[in-house]
C-alpha positions in Angstrom: 10.0 61.6 208.4 6.8 61.2 206.6 4.7 60.8 209.8 5.3 64.3 210.7 3.7 65.6 207.5 1.1 62.8 206.9 0.1 62.7 210.4 -0.7 66.3 210.7 -4.2 67.3 211.9 -6.4 67.7 208.7 -7.9 70.9 210.3 -4.9 72.9 209.0 -5.5 72.0 205.6 -9.2 72.6 205.8 -10.3 75.2 202.9 -11.6 78.5 204.0 -13.2 81.2 202.0 -12.9 84.9 202.9 -14.4 87.9 201.4 -12.1 90.7 200.9 -12.2 94.1 199.3 -9.4 94.4 196.9 -8.8 97.5 194.6 -12.1 98.7 195.2 -14.0 95.0 194.4 -15.3 92.5 196.6 -13.7 89.2 196.1 -13.5 85.6 197.8 -10.2 84.0 198.3 -9.9 80.3 199.3 -6.9 79.0 201.2 -6.1 76.4 203.7 -6.8 77.3 207.5 -3.1 77.3 207.9 -2.0 80.0 205.4 -5.1 82.3 207.1 -3.7 81.8 210.3 -0.3 82.8 209.0 -1.4 85.7 207.2 -3.2 86.8 210.4 0.0 86.7 212.2 2.0 88.5 209.3 -0.8 91.3 209.3 -0.9 91.5 213.1 2.9 92.1 213.0 2.6 94.9 211.0 -0.3 96.5 212.8 -2.7 95.9 210.1 -5.8 93.9 210.0 -5.7 90.7 207.6 -7.8 92.4 204.9 -5.7 95.5 205.0 -2.9 93.7 204.8 -3.8 91.8 201.8 -5.3 94.6 200.0 -1.8 96.7 200.4 -0.1 93.7 199.4 -2.1 93.3 196.3 -1.7 97.1 195.4 2.3 96.8 195.5 2.5 93.7 193.7 0.5 95.2 191.0 2.7 98.4 191.1 6.0 96.2 191.0 5.0 93.6 188.7 2.0 94.7 186.5 -0.1 91.7 187.0 -0.5 89.0 189.6 -1.8 85.7 187.4 -2.5 83.6 190.7 -3.1 85.9 193.8 -3.8 82.8 196.0 -0.5 81.1 195.1 1.2 84.5 195.9 -0.4 84.6 199.4 0.9 81.1 199.9 4.4 81.8 198.9 4.2 85.0 201.1 3.5 82.8 204.1 6.5 80.7 202.9 9.0 83.6 202.6 7.4 84.8 206.1 8.4 81.3 207.4 11.9 81.2 206.2 12.7 84.9 207.9 11.8 87.4 205.3 10.2 90.1 207.4 10.0 93.9 206.5 12.2 96.2 208.5 11.0 98.9 210.9 11.5 101.5 208.1 9.1 99.9 206.2 6.3 99.5 208.6 6.6 103.0 209.6 6.1 104.0 205.6 3.1 101.5 205.8 1.5 103.5 208.6 2.4 106.9 207.4 0.8 105.9 204.1 -2.3 104.7 206.0 -2.9 108.1 208.0 
């Protein structure tokens, strides 16, 4: 069993920095390549660019929780939730696009 995990391609856990604008401020987020690929997939599924998705996620999390102690960790757990089958409904996606318009 461990060979499945231990034998994975090291490229998947290579650290990648991306510069993103969140709440009007430019910031850099460092995640493993696999997480960036998942975030790209999640964003595309909602018809958004990855930076727009991340910015929207940040704004909504601040609105709900008031603060985010570790945003990179939140992005990783977002990917885990996505892989476990948690997806926004069609109504959520329509609302997101009407807000953006």
